[in-house]
C-alpha positions as a Markdown table, in Angstrom:
| # | Residue | x | y | z |
|---|---|---|---|---|
| 1 | Met | 33.0 | -141.9 | -29.4 |
| 2 | Lys | 30.9 | -145.3 | -28.1 |
| 3 | Glu | 33.9 | -146.5 | -26.8 |
| 4 | Phe | 35.0 | -143.9 | -25.7 |
| 5 | Ile | 31.7 | -143.1 | -23.3 |
| 6 | Glu | 32.7 | -147.3 | -22.7 |
| 7 | Ser | 36.4 | -146.3 | -21.5 |
| 8 | Tyr | 35.2 | -143.0 | -19.5 |
| 9 | Trp | 31.7 | -144.0 | -18.3 |
| 10 | Glu | 33.2 | -144.0 | -14.6 |
| 11 | Val | 34.9 | -140.0 | -15.5 |
| 12 | Ile | 31.8 | -139.2 | -16.7 |
| 13 | Ile | 29.4 | -140.3 | -13.8 |
| 14 | Ala | 31.3 | -138.6 | -11.7 |
| 15 | Val | 32.0 | -135.2 | -13.5 |
| 16 | Ser | 28.1 | -135.5 | -14.1 |
| 17 | Ala | 27.4 | -136.0 | -10.6 |
| 18 | Leu | 29.7 | -132.2 | -9.7 |
| 19 | Leu | 28.4 | -130.4 | -12.0 |
| 20 | Val | 24.5 | -131.1 | -11.2 |
| 21 | Ser | 26.6 | -131.4 | -7.1 |
| 22 | Val | 27.8 | -127.5 | -7.9 |
| 23 | Val | 24.7 | -126.4 | -9.6 |
| 24 | Ser | 22.6 | -128.2 | -6.8 |
| 25 | Val | 25.2 | -125.6 | -4.0 |
| 26 | Tyr | 24.6 | -122.7 | -6.4 |
| 27 | Phe | 20.2 | -123.0 | -6.2 |
| 28 | Asn | 20.5 | -123.7 | -2.2 |
| 29 | Ser | 22.5 | -120.6 | -1.6 |
| 30 | Lys | 20.1 | -118.6 | -3.6 |
| 31 | Ala | 16.7 | -119.7 | -1.7 |
| 32 | Leu | 19.2 | -118.8 | 1.3 |
| 33 | Lys | 19.8 | -115.7 | 1.3 |
| 34 | Ile | 16.0 | -115.1 | -0.1 |
| 35 | Gln | 15.1 | -116.9 | 2.9 |
| 36 | Arg | 17.1 | -114.9 | 5.3 |
| 37 | Ile | 15.7 | -111.8 | 3.5 |
| 38 | His | 11.9 | -112.9 | 4.0 |
| 39 | Asn | 13.1 | -114.0 | 7.3 |
| 40 | Gln | 14.2 | -110.2 | 8.1 |
| 41 | Lys | 11.4 | -108.9 | 6.6 |
| 42 | Ser | 7.9 | -111.1 | 8.3 |
| 43 | Val | 9.3 | -109.5 | 12.1 |
| 44 | Thr | 9.7 | -105.3 | 11.0 |
| 45 | Pro | 8.6 | -103.3 | 12.9 |
| 46 | Ile | 7.2 | -99.4 | 11.5 |
| 47 | Pro | 6.6 | -97.1 | 14.1 |
| 48 | Lys | 3.8 | -94.4 | 13.3 |
| 49 | Ile | 2.8 | -91.4 | 15.7 |
| 50 | Leu | -0.5 | -91.3 | 16.5 |
| 51 | Ile | -3.1 | -88.7 | 17.3 |
| 52 | Asn | -6.0 | -88.0 | 18.7 |
| 53 | Asp | -7.6 | -84.3 | 18.9 |
| 54 | His | -11.0 | -84.1 | 19.7 |
| 55 | Ser | -12.5 | -80.9 | 22.1 |
| 56 | Asn | -12.3 | -82.8 | 24.9 |
| 57 | Tyr | -9.2 | -84.7 | 24.4 |
| 58 | Leu | -5.9 | -84.5 | 23.7 |
| 59 | Cys | -3.5 | -87.4 | 22.7 |
| 60 | Val | -0.2 | -88.4 | 21.4 |
| 61 | Phe | 1.2 | -92.1 | 21.6 |
| 62 | Leu | 4.0 | -94.3 | 19.2 |
| 63 | Lys | 3.0 | -97.3 | 18.1 |
| 64 | Asn | 4.1 | -100.5 | 16.4 |
| 65 | Val | 2.4 | -101.0 | 13.3 |
| 66 | Gly | 4.6 | -103.6 | 12.4 |
| 67 | Val | 4.9 | -107.7 | 12.7 |
| 68 | Gly | 8.2 | -107.8 | 14.6 |
| 69 | Pro | 9.1 | -105.9 | 18.1 |
| 70 | Leu | 9.5 | -102.2 | 18.0 |
| 71 | Ile | 13.3 | -102.6 | 19.8 |
| 72 | Ile | 13.8 | -98.0 | 20.0 |
| 73 | Glu | 17.0 | -97.0 | 20.9 |
| 74 | Lys | 16.5 | -93.4 | 21.6 |
| 75 | Met | 13.8 | -90.4 | 20.8 |
| 76 | Val | 13.7 | -87.0 | 20.2 |
| 77 | Val | 11.4 | -83.8 | 20.6 |
| 78 | Ser | 12.2 | -80.5 | 18.9 |
| 79 | Asn | 10.1 | -77.0 | 18.2 |
| 80 | Arg | 12.1 | -75.6 | 16.7 |
| 81 | Val | 9.1 | -72.3 | 16.4 |
| 82 | Glu | 9.9 | -71.7 | 19.8 |
| 83 | Gly | 13.4 | -73.3 | 20.9 |
| 84 | Leu | 12.1 | -76.3 | 22.3 |
| 85 | Ser | 13.6 | -80.2 | 22.6 |
| 86 | Gly | 13.9 | -82.6 | 25.0 |
| 87 | Asn | 13.4 | -86.5 | 25.6 |
| 88 | Thr | 9.7 | -86.5 | 25.3 |
| 89 | Leu | 6.9 | -84.8 | 24.7 |
| 90 | Tyr | 6.3 | -83.7 | 27.8 |
| 91 | Glu | 9.1 | -82.6 | 28.5 |
| 92 | Ile | 8.5 | -79.7 | 26.3 |
| 93 | Met | 4.8 | -78.6 | 26.8 |
| 94 | Pro | 4.3 | -75.7 | 29.6 |
| 95 | Lys | 3.2 | -76.3 | 32.8 |
| 96 | Cys | 0.1 | -77.6 | 33.7 |
| 97 | Pro | -2.0 | -74.4 | 35.0 |
| 98 | Lys | -3.7 | -75.8 | 38.6 |
| 99 | Asn | -6.3 | -78.3 | 38.7 |
| 100 | Ile | -5.5 | -79.6 | 35.8 |
| 101 | Ser | -3.3 | -82.7 | 35.0 |
| 102 | Trp | -2.1 | -84.8 | 32.1 |
| 103 | Ser | -4.3 | -87.9 | 32.7 |
| 104 | Arg | -0.7 | -90.3 | 30.6 |
| 105 | Tyr | 2.4 | -89.1 | 29.8 |
| 106 | Leu | 5.7 | -90.7 | 29.4 |
| 107 | Ala | 7.7 | -88.2 | 31.3 |
| 108 | Ser | 11.3 | -89.1 | 30.7 |
| 109 | Tyr | 13.1 | -90.9 | 28.4 |
| 110 | Arg | 15.7 | -92.4 | 29.0 |
| 111 | Pro | 16.8 | -96.3 | 29.2 |
| 112 | Lys | 18.7 | -97.9 | 26.4 |
| 113 | Arg | 16.0 | -100.1 | 24.6 |
| 114 | Thr | 12.1 | -99.8 | 25.1 |
| 115 | Thr | 10.5 | -102.5 | 23.3 |
| 116 | Leu | 7.0 | -102.3 | 22.0 |
| 117 | Ser | 5.2 | -106.0 | 20.5 |
| 118 | Gln | 2.9 | -106.2 | 17.2 |
| 119 | Asn | -0.1 | -103.7 | 17.8 |
| 120 | Glu | 0.6 | -102.4 | 21.6 |
| 121 | Ser | 1.5 | -98.7 | 21.7 |
| 122 | Met | 3.2 | -95.6 | 24.2 |
| 123 | Pro | 1.2 | -93.3 | 25.0 |
| 124 | Leu | 3.8 | -89.7 | 25.0 |
| 125 | Leu | 1.0 | -87.3 | 26.0 |
| 126 | Glu | -2.9 | -87.8 | 27.6 |
| 127 | Ile | -5.4 | -85.0 | 28.3 |
| 128 | Phe | -8.9 | -84.4 | 28.8 |
| 129 | Ile | -10.5 | -81.2 | 28.6 |
| 130 | Asp | -13.6 | -80.0 | 30.3 |
| 131 | Lys | -15.6 | -78.3 | 27.7 |
| 132 | Gln | -17.3 | -76.2 | 30.5 |
| 133 | Asn | -14.1 | -74.7 | 31.9 |
| 134 | Gln | -12.5 | -71.7 | 29.6 |
| 135 | Ala | -9.2 | -72.5 | 31.8 |
| 136 | Glu | -8.5 | -76.3 | 30.2 |
| 137 | Ile | -9.8 | -75.0 | 26.7 |
| 138 | Asp | -6.7 | -72.5 | 26.6 |
| 139 | Phe | -4.5 | -74.3 | 27.9 |
| 140 | Gln | -5.6 | -77.3 | 24.8 |
| 141 | Lys | -4.7 | -73.9 | 22.5 |
| 142 | Glu | -1.8 | -73.3 | 24.3 |
| 143 | Ile | -1.1 | -77.3 | 24.1 |
| 144 | Arg | -1.5 | -77.3 | 20.5 |
| 145 | Glu | -0.1 | -74.2 | 19.2 |
| 146 | Ile | 3.4 | -75.7 | 20.4 |
| 147 | Leu | 2.6 | -79.3 | 18.6 |
| 148 | Lys | 1.6 | -77.6 | 15.7 |
| 149 | Gly | 5.8 | -77.2 | 15.1 |
| 150 | Thr | 6.9 | -80.4 | 17.1 |
| 151 | Glu | 8.8 | -82.6 | 15.4 |
| 152 | Ile | 9.4 | -86.5 | 16.8 |
| 153 | Arg | 12.2 | -88.6 | 15.6 |
| 154 | Leu | 13.0 | -92.0 | 17.1 |
| 155 | Lys | 16.2 | -94.0 | 16.0 |
| 156 | Tyr | 14.9 | -97.7 | 16.1 |
| 157 | Cys | 15.7 | -101.3 | 15.3 |
| 158 | Asp | 14.6 | -105.3 | 14.8 |
| 159 | Val | 15.5 | -108.4 | 16.6 |
| 160 | Tyr | 17.6 | -108.3 | 13.3 |
| 161 | Gln | 19.2 | -105.0 | 13.3 |
| 162 | Tyr | 20.7 | -103.5 | 16.8 |
| 163 | Glu | 24.7 | -103.1 | 14.5 |
| 164 | Glu | 22.3 | -100.7 | 12.2 |
| 165 | Pro | 19.2 | -98.7 | 13.5 |
| 166 | Ser | 16.5 | -96.7 | 11.3 |
| 167 | Asp | 15.1 | -93.5 | 11.5 |
| 168 | Tyr | 11.9 | -93.1 | 11.8 |
| 169 | Ser | 10.4 | -89.0 | 12.4 |
| 170 | Thr | 7.2 | -87.1 | 11.9 |
| 171 | Gln | 5.8 | -83.3 | 12.2 |
| 172 | Leu | 3.1 | -83.6 | 14.0 |
| 173 | Thr | 2.3 | -80.4 | 11.8 |
| 174 | Tyr | -2.4 | -81.7 | 12.1 |
| 175 | Phe | -2.7 | -79.4 | 15.5 |
| 176 | Ser | -2.3 | -76.6 | 12.7 |
| 177 | Arg | -5.4 | -77.0 | 11.2 |
| 178 | Asp | -8.2 | -74.4 | 12.0 |
| 179 | Phe | -10.2 | -75.0 | 15.2 |
| 180 | Ser | -13.1 | -72.6 | 13.9 |
| 181 | Glu | -15.3 | -74.8 | 12.0 |
| 182 | Val | -13.9 | -78.6 | 13.2 |
| 183 | Glu | -16.0 | -79.4 | 16.4 |
| 184 | Thr | -16.0 | -83.3 | 17.1 |
| 185 | Ser | -16.0 | -84.6 | 20.9 |
| 186 | Tyr | -14.4 | -87.6 | 22.2 |
| 187 | Lys | -16.1 | -90.2 | 24.4 |
| 188 | Arg | -16.0 | -92.7 | 26.5 |
| 189 | Phe | -17.9 | -96.1 | 26.7 |
| 190 | Asp | -18.9 | -97.0 | 30.0 |
| 191 | Leu | -19.0 | -100.6 | 29.6 |
| 192 | Ile | -20.5 | -101.5 | 32.9 |
| 193 | Asn | -23.9 | -99.4 | 32.1 |
| 194 | Glu | -23.0 | -99.4 | 27.9 |
| 195 | Asn | -23.4 | -95.6 | 27.4 |
| 196 | Tyr | -20.8 | -93.5 | 26.6 |
| 197 | Tyr | -20.0 | -90.2 | 28.7 |
């Protein structure tokens, strides 16, 4: 055995180096694959439809609660109960009565791609209601009636996922709750006078 090692020591070293190289390449490729998956996951967006519904304020907005940019490919809004559908919530809402107007809304969604960065939100529908005005209270009830059967569906992707968009959908069933026992008010804070109004 000693004679064999002395005769072929160069071959043994070369084969050992080759084996170490092959094992090293294998583990490096595995590490690169794990790093690539980590990089993709570290910029994953998470869309979330958030709702503020009070006796004097109603708002539905889309927020990116993930860590990467949310690239919206398509948005579809539908209410099967009422037989309504469109690209935005505004398109399926009833016409505002006289002297009532929306505070903010997304009027149409036509661009190929809209991007929301981390923690950025986009209002889909917002209105302030005067609790002393019966017409506004009735209009708020009409809005809630439509919203409670509404579904919002998004096709979105992240920066790595242009070819295979993901789907997100949510039902706005929150608006179907009973309001007879719940009375909440939304208060805005006036920074100049430092009080709520």
